[in-house]
Structures are given as C-alpha cells and as structure tokens.
C-alpha positions as CSV (number, residue, x, y, z in Angstrom):
1,M,-18.0,-47.2,-12.3
2,P,-20.9,-45.5,-13.2
3,K,-21.0,-41.5,-13.7
4,D,-24.8,-41.8,-12.1
5,I,-24.9,-43.8,-9.6
6,D,-28.8,-45.4,-8.8
7,P,-29.3,-45.0,-5.0
8,E,-32.0,-47.2,-4.8
9,L,-29.1,-50.0,-5.6
10,P,-26.0,-51.3,-3.4
11,W,-22.8,-50.0,-4.4
12,G,-21.2,-52.4,-6.6
13,Y,-24.2,-53.4,-8.6
14,W,-22.2,-52.8,-12.1
15,L,-18.9,-55.4,-11.0
16,R,-19.1,-58.4,-13.3
17,L,-18.2,-61.8,-11.4
18,A,-15.8,-63.6,-12.8
19,N,-14.1,-67.3,-12.4
20,R,-10.8,-68.2,-11.8
21,T,-9.1,-71.3,-10.0
22,S,-8.9,-69.4,-7.0
23,G,-12.6,-68.6,-7.1
24,T,-15.0,-66.5,-7.6
25,V,-13.8,-62.5,-8.5
26,Y,-15.3,-59.3,-9.0
27,V,-14.3,-57.1,-11.9
28,D,-14.5,-53.8,-11.8
29,E,-15.0,-51.5,-15.7
30,D,-11.2,-51.4,-15.2
31,G,-10.7,-54.6,-15.4
32,S,-8.8,-54.7,-11.7
33,E,-10.1,-57.8,-9.8
34,W,-11.0,-58.3,-6.1
35,A,-12.4,-61.0,-3.2
36,T,-15.3,-58.9,-2.5
37,V,-18.2,-56.3,-2.6
38,R,-16.3,-54.2,-0.3
39,Q,-12.5,-54.7,-1.4
40,A,-13.6,-53.3,-4.4
41,F,-15.3,-50.2,-2.5
42,W,-12.1,-50.4,-0.1
43,C,-9.2,-50.8,-2.3
44,G,-10.7,-50.0,-5.6
45,R,-12.8,-46.9,-4.9
46,L,-11.6,-44.9,-1.9
47,G,-7.7,-46.1,-2.7
48,M,-7.9,-47.9,1.1
49,P,-5.2,-50.3,1.8
50,L,-6.1,-53.8,3.2
51,M,-4.9,-54.7,7.0
52,R,-4.1,-58.2,7.1
53,D,-5.4,-58.9,3.5
54,E,-9.1,-57.8,5.1
55,T,-10.6,-54.9,4.8
56,P,-11.3,-52.7,8.5
57,S,-14.5,-53.9,9.4
58,A,-14.8,-51.7,12.4
59,L,-13.7,-48.8,10.3
60,L,-16.6,-49.6,7.5
61,E,-18.7,-50.4,10.9
62,L,-18.2,-46.4,11.6
63,L,-18.7,-46.0,8.1
64,H,-22.2,-47.6,7.9
65,A,-23.2,-45.6,11.4
66,V,-22.4,-42.3,9.9
67,L,-24.0,-42.9,6.5
68,A,-26.9,-44.1,8.5
69,H,-26.9,-40.9,10.5
70,K,-26.6,-38.9,8.0
71,T,-29.4,-40.4,5.9
72,R,-32.3,-40.2,8.6
73,H,-31.5,-36.8,9.6
74,P,-29.8,-34.7,7.2
75,H,-29.9,-31.9,9.1
76,Q,-28.5,-32.7,12.5
77,L,-24.5,-32.5,13.7
78,L,-22.8,-35.8,14.5
79,S,-22.0,-36.5,18.3
80,T,-19.1,-36.7,18.9
81,D,-20.2,-38.5,22.6
82,D,-21.4,-41.9,20.7
83,L,-20.0,-42.6,17.4
84,F,-17.1,-41.2,18.0
85,E,-16.5,-41.5,22.0
86,G,-15.8,-37.5,22.7
87,N,-13.0,-37.3,20.2
88,R,-14.1,-34.4,18.8
89,L,-10.7,-34.1,16.8
90,F,-11.5,-37.6,15.1
91,M,-15.4,-37.0,14.1
92,Q,-13.6,-33.5,12.4
93,H,-11.4,-35.6,10.6
94,F,-13.7,-38.5,9.6
95,T,-16.1,-35.8,8.1
96,Y,-13.3,-34.3,5.7
97,W,-12.0,-37.2,5.2
98,M,-15.5,-38.6,3.9
99,T,-15.7,-35.0,2.2
100,A,-12.6,-35.5,0.4
101,T,-13.8,-38.4,-1.2
102,G,-16.6,-37.6,-2.3
103,L,-19.4,-39.6,0.0
104,L,-20.7,-36.2,1.7
105,T,-21.2,-32.9,-0.1
106,P,-20.7,-30.2,1.5
107,P,-23.4,-27.2,2.3
108,T,-23.7,-24.9,0.2
109,D,-23.0,-21.7,2.3
110,R,-20.1,-23.7,3.4
111,T,-20.9,-22.9,7.2
112,S,-20.1,-26.1,8.6
113,L,-18.9,-29.4,7.3
114,A,-20.7,-31.2,10.4
115,L,-24.1,-30.4,7.9
116,A,-22.6,-32.1,5.1
117,S,-25.3,-34.6,3.3
118,I,-24.5,-37.7,1.6
119,N,-25.2,-38.2,-1.9
120,D,-26.7,-40.9,-4.3
121,E,-23.5,-42.7,-4.0
122,A,-23.2,-42.6,-0.3
123,A,-26.6,-44.0,-0.4
124,S,-25.7,-47.0,-2.2
125,V,-22.9,-47.3,-0.1
126,L,-25.2,-47.9,2.6
127,L,-27.4,-50.2,0.9
128,M,-23.9,-52.5,0.3
129,L,-22.7,-52.1,3.7
130,S,-26.0,-53.1,5.5
131,A,-26.2,-55.7,2.4
132,T,-22.4,-57.2,3.6
133,R,-21.7,-56.9,7.1
134,P,-19.9,-60.0,8.0
135,E,-20.9,-62.6,10.0
136,P,-19.0,-61.4,13.6
137,V,-19.6,-57.9,13.4
138,K,-23.8,-59.3,12.9
139,Q,-23.0,-61.5,15.9
140,M,-22.6,-57.9,18.2
141,R,-25.3,-57.0,17.8
142,P,-27.6,-58.3,20.0
143,T,-31.0,-57.8,18.8
144,H,-30.2,-58.7,15.0
145,P,-31.7,-55.8,13.1
146,S,-29.8,-54.8,10.0
147,V,-28.9,-51.2,10.4
148,R,-30.8,-50.8,6.4
149,Q,-33.8,-52.5,8.5
150,L,-33.6,-49.5,11.4
151,V,-32.9,-46.7,8.8
152,E,-35.9,-47.8,6.7
153,L,-38.1,-47.5,9.7
154,G,-36.5,-44.2,10.5
155,R,-36.1,-42.2,8.1
156,G,-39.6,-40.9,6.3
157,P,-40.5,-37.6,8.5
158,V,-43.4,-39.0,10.4
159,P,-45.2,-36.5,12.5
160,G,-44.9,-36.5,17.0
161,E,-46.7,-39.0,18.2
162,E,-47.5,-41.4,14.9
163,R,-43.7,-41.6,14.9
164,R,-43.4,-42.5,18.0
165,R,-45.5,-45.6,17.9
166,E,-44.3,-46.8,14.6
167,V,-40.8,-47.1,16.4
168,E,-42.6,-48.4,19.9
169,D,-44.6,-51.6,17.4
170,A,-41.6,-52.0,15.8
171,A,-39.6,-52.4,19.1
172,G,-41.8,-54.6,20.5
173,Q,-40.9,-57.3,17.9
174,L,-37.3,-57.0,18.2
175,S,-35.5,-59.2,21.0
176,S,-34.6,-55.7,23.0
177,G,-35.7,-52.2,22.6
178,F,-36.7,-49.1,24.3
179,V,-40.6,-48.7,25.0
180,R,-42.2,-46.0,27.4
181,R,-44.5,-47.3,30.4
182,A,-46.2,-45.8,33.1
183,L,-43.9,-47.0,36.5
184,G,-45.6,-44.6,38.8
185,K,-44.5,-41.8,36.7
186,P,-44.2,-41.8,33.2
187,A,-40.6,-43.3,31.9
188,I,-38.3,-45.4,29.2
189,V,-37.8,-48.7,29.9
190,L,-35.2,-51.2,28.0
191,R,-36.6,-54.4,27.1
192,R,-34.8,-57.9,26.8
193,R,-36.1,-61.0,25.5
194,G,-34.0,-63.4,27.6
195,D,-32.6,-66.8,25.8
196,G,-33.4,-70.8,26.3
197,P,-36.6,-72.6,26.1
198,M,-39.0,-70.2,28.2
199,P,-37.7,-66.7,26.9
200,V,-39.3,-64.0,29.3
201,I,-39.1,-60.1,28.9
202,R,-37.7,-58.4,31.4
203,T,-37.0,-55.3,32.3
204,T,-33.5,-54.1,32.6
205,W,-32.9,-50.2,32.6
206,S,-35.4,-47.5,33.1
207,L,-35.4,-43.8,32.6
208,A,-38.5,-41.6,35.2
209,F,-39.4,-38.4,33.8
210,R,-41.6,-35.5,34.7
211,D,-44.1,-36.1,33.3
212,E,-45.5,-37.6,29.7
213,E,-44.8,-34.2,27.6
214,Q,-41.2,-35.1,29.1
215,R,-40.8,-38.6,28.3
216,D,-42.3,-38.6,24.7
217,R,-39.7,-35.5,23.8
218,F,-37.0,-38.2,25.0
219,Y,-38.2,-40.8,23.1
220,G,-38.6,-38.9,20.2
221,W,-35.3,-37.8,20.3
222,M,-34.3,-41.5,20.6
223,C,-36.6,-42.3,18.0
224,D,-34.2,-40.0,15.6
225,H,-31.6,-42.2,16.4
226,L,-32.6,-45.6,16.0
227,D,-29.7,-46.6,14.0
228,R,-28.0,-46.5,17.5
229,W,-30.1,-48.8,19.4
230,P,-28.1,-51.9,19.0
231,D,-24.9,-50.1,20.6
232,W,-26.6,-48.5,23.3
233,I,-28.2,-51.7,24.2
234,K,-24.6,-53.1,25.1
235,I,-23.7,-50.7,27.5
236,D,-23.5,-52.7,30.9
237,G,-25.1,-51.2,34.2
238,S,-28.2,-49.3,33.6
239,R,-26.3,-45.7,35.4
240,N,-23.8,-46.5,32.5
241,L,-26.4,-46.6,29.9
242,T,-28.3,-43.6,31.7
243,E,-25.0,-41.2,31.5
244,H,-24.3,-41.7,28.2
245,L,-27.6,-41.3,26.6
246,L,-27.9,-37.7,28.6
247,R,-24.7,-36.6,27.6
248,V,-25.3,-37.1,23.9
249,F,-28.8,-35.8,24.1
250,A,-26.9,-32.7,25.7
251,S,-24.0,-33.0,23.9
252,E,-26.0,-33.0,20.7
253,R,-27.2,-29.7,21.2
254,F,-24.8,-27.4,22.5
255,E,-22.8,-28.7,19.4
256,M,-26.2,-27.9,17.4
257,A,-25.7,-24.7,19.7
258,D,-22.1,-23.6,19.4
259,A,-22.4,-24.4,15.1
260,N,-25.3,-21.7,14.8
261,H,-23.7,-19.5,17.7
262,S,-27.1,-19.3,19.4
263,A,-29.3,-21.3,21.2
264,T,-32.3,-23.2,19.6
265,P,-35.5,-23.9,20.8
266,D,-33.9,-27.9,21.0
267,Q,-31.3,-26.3,23.1
268,S,-33.5,-24.6,25.7
269,S,-35.9,-27.5,26.0
270,A,-33.5,-29.9,27.1
271,R,-32.3,-27.7,30.4
272,P,-35.4,-28.7,32.4
273,L,-34.6,-32.5,31.4
274,L,-30.8,-32.6,32.2
275,E,-31.3,-30.9,35.5
276,H,-34.0,-33.3,36.1
277,H,-31.6,-36.4,35.5
278,L,-28.0,-34.6,36.4
C-alpha cells in the first residue's frame, strides 16, 4: 500500500491485475492475491477473516455508512439510535476499532473518540466501497442512488436555504425522497414513485410543524443526514418513521450535550420541536 494515498481515487488503485487458471485476481505489493478489491481491503488491509469465503457485506455497508457520515459532518457525533440501533457499546467498539485500524484520526485533545475524523485513506476507502457495492446490497436501496452521489451532494458547506433547495431539487429526481410541502401547515413529506406503466407519485408519509422556520430547521437536519435517507425510506409505517426520526434527532443533540458537558443552542432549539410532536 502506498505511504501517501490519494483521497481522490478509490482504495486499491495500486493493485495489479493478474490472470490465473481460476480467473482474474488482484495482486498487492506483497504478492498476496485476492479475488476482489473488497477482499484485499477486508483481509489484506484490515486483517479480518472471510465469512463463508466471502467478505461480510453488512459490516462493510455499516463501515460505508459511518465513513459517509464522518465525511459529510465530521464534527457531529454518530447517533446510536440510527446506524447502531440504540447499542451505544457497539458504536463505541466500532469507533475504537476504526481508530485502531487507522481509518479514523482521534481529536488532538483526545476528548472523545466519537469526534474522530477520517483521513486520506478513509476517504479513498469510501470511494472504493461505493464503487464496489455488491448487487444484493444495491437492491436493498429502494431509490438506488449510490452513497457516493449522496455524499457528493451533501458534503460541501452550502448555507441555509440554498442548501435545502439543492437537496430538495435532487430528491425530486429520485424515485423516493423527502421534500417540503404546505398541507394546511408547513410539512415534510415522503414522495414515492410507483411501478408499472403509469408510475404516479404518491405521498406515503408526512410530518407537520408549527411554522416554516421549525420545518426548515428540521429539514436542514435531514439534509445533513442525506446518506441515511435510503434506510429511512425503508421503515414501514408512518408512525414508525416519525418516531425513528424524532428519536435520532433528539439523541444526537443529547449525546452532543453530554460530550460537551453543557447544553448547546441546537440542544435547546430541539426542545420545542420535540414537544410539538411527542
């Protein structure tokens, strides 16, 4: 592996292709041969074993999601309620493991590994995982947008309403996406395009707010989590989706407050929104 990895290129760009009787393999600088780039990364780089002779798609997908989150908002804590299904210990272990492997760089003041940031290699790994996602995992995404597209759309710090409109315009091009609407009250809705010869657009979920400012603030938070939309869209039931979003929204602010040992402006601004819905 090169000493200095180009973060603009997918991890493994230095591997050589070689033909064998069993097929094409990827050869690293040590001469080790791998069936896929993912296998070279999982086994050769991370030193992890295969599962039934395959790389574990679910764990690599989780790694992919964490790197996407860290890329788009590096100073925000991960939510235990979203990616890690409420398991704080699993989240802490995963963060420690990523730091130990060198994919995350701990903060200089060592205050919290939860605020560890990605480095050039991790950025390169993110591109590779996006480019090599296996077909079964792709089919689990209802809208079929690649995480790389989502990350690229959401990674630049575009301020305020311009940022929200950028995401909203892109959501309109997907088969499913969250957009803002006025349904008597300011609201956010989930629009889905149906299948068949006449693929009409249906609204399958909505969340109303007291005023536009409150709605836009919550939609801005959703825009910061654009990489999570495909998984949120898969949640069955309007009530389940509403409860999940509000739980993740609240837990992020409470965990950030715990990390800082004091309430932040975002923490206090979350209270009236939650009181409005809970």
